[in-house]
C-alpha positions in Angstrom: 111.4 48.0 65.7 109.9 48.2 62.2 110.6 51.9 61.9 114.2 51.4 63.0 114.7 48.9 60.1 113.2 51.3 57.6 116.0 53.9 58.2 118.9 51.4 57.9 121.3 52.4 55.1 118.8 53.7 52.6 117.3 57.1 51.7 114.1 58.7 52.9 110.7 57.9 51.3 109.6 60.3 48.7 113.1 61.7 48.5 114.0 64.5 46.0 117.5 63.3 45.7 117.7 59.8 44.2 120.8 57.8 43.0 120.5 58.9 39.3 118.3 62.0 39.4 116.9 65.0 41.4 113.1 65.0 41.5 112.4 68.6 40.9 108.6 68.3 41.2 106.0 65.6 41.4 102.2 65.2 41.9 101.6 68.9 41.2 97.9 69.7 41.0 97.4 72.7 38.8 94.0 74.4 38.7 92.0 76.7 36.4 88.4 78.1 36.7 87.0 74.6 36.0 89.0 72.8 38.6 92.1 70.6 38.3 93.5 70.9 34.8 94.9 67.3 34.9 91.2 66.1 34.7 91.2 67.5 31.2 93.8 65.0 30.1 92.7 61.8 31.9 91.5 58.5 30.5 88.0 59.5 31.5 88.3 62.8 29.7 89.0 61.0 26.4 85.9 58.8 26.9 83.8 61.9 27.6 85.1 63.6 24.4 84.2 60.5 22.4 80.7 60.3 23.9 80.1 64.0 23.2 81.0 63.6 19.5 78.5 60.7 19.3 75.6 62.6 20.8 74.3 64.2 17.6 74.7 60.9 15.7 72.7 59.0 18.4 69.8 61.4 17.9 69.6 60.3 14.2 70.2 56.7 15.1 73.5 56.7 13.2 76.2 56.1 15.8 78.6 53.7 14.2 80.0 52.7 17.6 76.7 51.3 18.7 74.8 51.6 22.0 77.7 51.1 24.4 79.0 54.1 26.2 82.7 55.0 25.6 83.5 53.8 29.1 82.4 50.3 28.2 84.3 50.2 24.9 87.7 48.5 25.3 91.0 49.9 24.1 91.3 47.0 21.6 87.8 47.8 20.2 88.8 51.5 19.7 92.1 50.4 18.1 90.1 48.1 15.7 87.8 51.0 14.9 90.8 53.0 13.8 92.1 50.4 11.4 88.8 48.8 10.3 86.8 49.2 7.1 84.1 51.3 8.7 85.2 54.9 8.0 82.5 56.3 10.2 83.9 54.5 13.2 87.5 55.6 12.3 86.4 59.2 11.8 84.8 59.3 15.2 87.8 58.0 17.0 90.2 60.2 15.0 88.0 63.2 16.0 88.2 62.3 19.7 92.0 61.9 19.4 92.3 65.3 17.9 90.3 67.0 20.6 92.0 65.1 23.4 95.4 66.0 21.9 94.4 69.7 22.1 93.5 69.2 25.8 96.8 67.3 26.5 98.8 70.0 24.7 97.1 72.7 26.9 97.7 70.8 30.1 101.4 70.1 29.1 102.0 73.7 28.3 100.7 74.7 31.7 103.3 72.3 33.3 106.0 73.7 31.1 105.3 77.2 32.3 105.9 76.2 36.0 109.2 77.2 37.5 110.0 73.6 38.5 109.5 72.5 34.8 111.7 75.2 33.2 114.1 74.0 30.5 112.4 70.6 30.2 113.7 69.0 27.0 111.7 65.8 26.9 108.5 64.3 28.3 107.5 60.7 28.3 103.9 59.7 28.6 102.9 56.6 30.5 99.8 55.2 32.2 97.1 52.9 30.9 96.1 55.3 28.1 99.5 54.8 26.5 98.8 51.1 26.0 96.9 51.5 22.8 97.2 52.8 19.3 94.7 55.5 20.2 97.0 56.6 23.0 100.1 56.6 20.8 98.4 58.7 18.1 97.2 61.1 20.7 100.7 61.5 22.1 102.2 62.0 18.6 99.6 64.6 17.8 100.2 66.4 21.0 103.9 66.5 20.2 103.1 68.2 16.9 100.8 70.7 18.5 103.3 71.7 21.2 106.0 72.2 18.5 103.6 74.3 16.5 103.2 76.5 19.6 106.9 77.0 19.8 107.8 74.6 22.6 111.2 73.0 22.0 110.3 69.7 23.5 109.8 66.1 22.5 106.7 64.2 23.8 107.1 60.4 23.5 105.4 57.2 24.7 107.1 55.6 27.7 109.4 52.9 26.5 108.4 50.0 28.8 104.9 48.6 29.0 103.2 50.9 31.6 102.3 47.7 33.6 106.0 47.0 33.9 107.4 50.6 34.1 106.2 51.3 37.6 107.9 48.1 38.8 111.1 48.6 36.8 111.3 52.2 38.0 111.6 51.0 41.6 115.1 49.8 40.8 116.2 53.4 40.6 115.1 53.9 44.2 117.5 51.2 45.3 121.0 51.9 46.7 123.8 50.9 44.4 125.1 48.1 46.6 122.1 46.0 45.6 123.2 45.6 42.0 126.6 44.2 43.0 125.4 41.5 45.4 121.9 40.7 44.0 120.2 40.1 40.7 116.6 41.0 41.5 114.3 43.0 43.8 110.7 43.0 44.9 108.5 45.9 43.6 104.9 47.0 44.2 102.9 49.2 41.9 99.8 50.5 43.7 96.9 52.1 41.7 93.4 53.2 42.2 92.1 50.0 40.5 94.9 47.5 40.6 97.8 46.5 42.8 100.7 44.7 41.0 103.6 43.0 42.8 106.6 41.7 40.9 110.1 40.5 40.9 112.4 42.7 38.8 115.6 41.4 37.4 118.3 44.0 37.3 120.4 42.3 34.5 123.1 44.6 35.8 125.9 42.5 34.4 124.5 43.0 30.9 123.9 46.7 31.3 125.1 48.7 34.4 122.7 51.5 33.5 119.7 49.1 34.1 118.5 49.6 30.6 118.1 45.8 30.2 116.1 45.3 33.4 112.9 43.4 33.1 110.0 42.1 35.1 110.7 38.4 35.8 107.2 37.6 37.1 104.3 39.7 38.5 100.9 39.2 40.0 97.9 41.5 39.5 95.1 42.0 41.9 92.2 44.2 40.8 91.3 45.4 44.3 88.5 47.7 42.9 86.4 44.6 42.3 86.8 43.2 45.8 86.5 46.5 47.7 88.7 45.3 50.6 89.4 47.2 53.8 92.8 48.8 54.1 94.0 46.0 56.4 92.6 43.4 53.9 94.6 45.1 51.1 97.8 44.9 53.1 97.2 41.2 53.9 96.7 40.4 50.2 99.8 42.4 49.3 101.9 40.5 51.9 100.6 37.2 50.6 101.5 38.1 47.0 105.0 39.2 48.1 105.7 36.0 50.1 104.6 33.9 47.2 107.0 35.8 44.9 109.8 35.4 47.4 109.3 31.6 47.4 109.1 31.5 43.6 112.3 33.6 43.2 114.2 31.4 45.7 113.0 28.2 44.0 114.3 29.6 40.6 117.7 30.4 42.2 117.4 34.2 41.9 119.5 36.3 44.3 116.7 38.4 45.7 117.8 41.6 47.4 116.4 42.4 50.9 114.7 45.4 49.4 111.2 46.3 48.4 110.5 49.3 46.2 106.9 50.8 46.3 105.2 52.9 43.7 102.1 54.6 45.3 99.8 57.4 44.4 100.0 60.7 46.4 102.4 62.9 48.1 104.8 60.6 50.0 106.3 62.0 53.2 109.9 61.0 54.2 108.6 58.9 57.1 106.5 56.7 54.7 103.1 58.3 55.5 101.0 59.7 52.7 100.1 63.4 52.9 97.4 63.5 50.2 96.4 62.0 46.9 95.5 58.4 48.0 91.8 58.9 48.0 91.3 56.1 45.3 92.9 53.4 47.5 91.0 51.0 49.7 90.4 52.6 53.1 92.1 55.6 54.6 95.7 55.5 53.5 96.3 59.2 54.5 95.7 58.5 58.3 98.6 59.6 60.5 98.3 56.2 62.2 99.0 54.3 59.0 102.4 53.6 57.5 102.6 51.1 54.6 106.4 50.6 54.7 106.3 49.9 58.4 103.4 47.5 58.0 105.2 45.6 55.3 108.5 45.4 57.3 106.5 44.1 60.3 105.0 41.3 58.1 108.2 40.6 56.1 111.0 41.5 58.5 113.7 39.6 56.6 114.3 38.5 53.0 116.9 35.8 52.9 119.4 36.4 55.8 119.0 40.2 55.9 116.7 42.8 57.3 114.1 44.1 54.8 114.7 47.6 53.6 111.9 49.5 51.9 111.6 52.7 49.9 108.3 54.2 48.7 107.8 57.0 46.2 105.0 58.5 44.1 103.7 56.3 41.2 104.3 58.9 38.6 107.9 59.3 39.8 108.4 55.5 39.7 107.1 55.2 36.1 109.3 58.0 35.0 112.4 56.5 36.7 112.1 53.5 34.3 113.3 55.9 31.6 116.5 57.0 33.4 118.9 55.0 31.2 117.4 56.5 28.0 117.5 60.1 29.2 121.2 60.5 29.4 121.4 62.8 26.4 119.3 65.5 28.1 119.5 67.3 31.4 115.9 68.0 32.3 113.0 65.8 31.5 109.6 64.8 32.8 106.8 62.2 32.8 103.0 62.4 32.5 101.0 59.4 33.3 97.5 59.3 31.9 95.1 57.1 33.9 92.3 57.8 36.3 94.0 61.1 36.8 97.2 62.7 35.4 100.4 61.8 37.3 103.4 64.0 36.7 107.0 64.4 37.7 110.0 66.4 36.5 113.6 65.2 36.8 117.1 66.6 36.4 119.9 64.1 35.8 122.6 63.9 38.4 126.2 63.9 37.1 128.4 61.1 38.2 131.8 61.7 39.8 133.7 61.3 36.5 131.6 64.1 34.9 132.3 66.4 37.9 136.1 65.6 37.7 136.1 66.5 34.0 134.3 69.7 34.8 136.9 70.6 37.4 139.7 69.8 35.0 138.1 72.0 32.3 137.7 74.8 34.9 141.4 74.5 35.8 142.4 74.6 32.1 140.2 77.6 31.5 141.9 79.5 34.4 145.4 78.6 33.0 144.4 79.8 29.6 143.0 83.0 31.0 146.3 83.7 32.8 148.2 83.0 29.6 146.0 85.4 27.8 146.5 88.1 30.5 
């Protein structure tokens, strides 16, 4: 019964054709002689670069960042080191930024050379690394390096806070009827460390392109600390969602009978996960496990209607939050820097009016040609 509900009136999970864009590519794992190249531009890669720069200083007892390893130094501490009076600290962090930017530029260039990424005009960078001054400087420096190498592309930080982007992006998985009858949806952003559930307000009446959408309320669970079983994780997720439904109803929000899910890995159209979910609690890649079906079984209705669910890759979902701001380009992508490097490439879909205009132009061109003949 749960699986029948899943297929009612909505698209397939992990679909390449979405309401606003075509997903040309996602979750690509490129390799070189040293392994997956995405590992060269992860959050951990930056920390390793920083620690490597500190090694010779540690030998002389002159490490300005102290005894803590880079992994234990918070983003705020690194940001303070950049702007503080200790030039030694600032120099170290700037050095790490420069080296990391070189790695990110190399990795990005490899993506841009892929057939699916041809003609990419802009790339937004999301993920936890972007949530700091260090990350913003690394992104800006990478942009400069790519332009110096002749790539005609803009590399920019993702517009929304990365904690919100994955939730807001789920709006762009939803069928258009939702925005006419409801003012909010439930969204889940699943990561290797955290699971975040939230209520996203469409604010569609203020901006039909969803550019004004925002997270009304969200709850974060750091599952990596609790190390739950897969079933335990699902129970916790359901509890969070039911709590959000009650809060939204109490506040008078018109919550749609729809849940959008952002999840790591390659998402099959039936809602199973083919690969890439190794950091999640338990075996999420089992052929016997289906997250959307499990959630529909636990929450069969929202309000007076059957629950509809769509799940897509987490990199895709973060990128989708940028759809309203990418209407001046045709082809664009997203890179998410976290535990690994998420990636997706999009092509904007033209709406019916654009197609009609193109037909009209084509007809006029034919008339002009006949006149010329």
